[in-house]
C-alpha positions in Angstrom: -23.1 -20.1 78.7 -19.5 -21.1 77.9 -20.5 -23.5 75.3 -22.5 -20.5 73.5 -19.5 -18.1 73.9 -17.2 -20.6 72.2 -19.4 -21.6 69.5 -20.1 -17.9 68.9 -16.8 -16.9 68.6 -15.7 -19.9 66.4 -18.7 -19.0 63.9 -17.3 -15.2 63.9 -13.8 -16.7 63.0 -15.1 -19.1 60.6 -17.2 -16.0 59.1 -14.1 -13.9 59.1 -11.9 -16.6 57.1 -14.6 -17.3 54.6 -14.6 -13.3 53.7 -10.7 -13.4 53.7 -10.6 -16.4 51.6 -13.0 -15.0 49.0 -11.1 -11.3 49.0 -7.9 -13.2 48.1 -9.7 -15.3 46.1 -10.7 -12.3 44.0 -7.3 -10.6 44.1 -5.5 -13.9 42.8 -8.3 -14.2 39.9 -7.5 -10.4 38.8 -3.8 -10.8 39.1 -3.4 -14.1 37.3 -1.3 -15.5 40.6 -1.7 -16.3 43.9 -2.2 -13.3 46.1 -2.3 -14.0 50.2 -2.8 -10.8 52.2 -1.4 -10.8 55.9 -3.6 -11.0 58.6 -2.2 -7.7 59.6 -3.3 -6.0 56.3 -6.9 -7.4 56.8 -7.4 -6.3 60.2 -5.8 -2.7 59.2 -8.6 -2.6 56.4 -11.2 -3.7 58.6 -10.6 -1.4 61.4 -7.8 0.9 61.0 -8.3 2.9 64.0 -8.2 0.0 66.2 -5.1 -1.4 64.3 -3.4 1.6 64.8 -3.9 1.9 68.4 -3.0 -1.8 68.7 0.3 -1.3 66.6 1.0 1.9 68.8 0.7 -0.4 72.0 3.4 -2.8 70.7 5.8 -0.4 69.6 5.5 1.2 73.0 6.2 -2.2 74.6 9.2 -2.8 72.7 10.4 0.9 73.6 10.2 -0.4 77.1 13.1 -2.7 76.4 10.7 -5.9 75.4 12.9 -8.2 72.9 11.8 -9.5 69.6 10.8 -12.8 71.4 8.5 -11.5 73.9 6.7 -9.5 71.2 6.4 -12.9 69.0 4.8 -14.4 71.9 2.6 -11.7 72.1 1.3 -12.1 68.6 3.1 -9.6 66.5 4.3 -12.4 64.0 0.8 -13.6 63.8 -0.2 -10.2 61.9 2.4 -11.2 59.3 0.9 -14.8 58.4 -1.7 -15.5 55.5 -4.9 -14.8 56.6 -6.6 -17.6 54.9 
């Protein structure tokens, strides 16, 4: 059962990466220059409501006194990385 779950998650991640590569590729061809969208931008386009809730949760944590290093560990810096 665990093997199936991990394979399903891997397949979903691969499908998402492929879709992001196609979108970035189309944007790059249209602009005539390489255009990579950050992970946060892609997630915000995919599900604006969930991304807003995610962002507000981390802003709440930062107001409670967590420093930038703690938020980077939590994954906020991953949202700035190119998706594909």
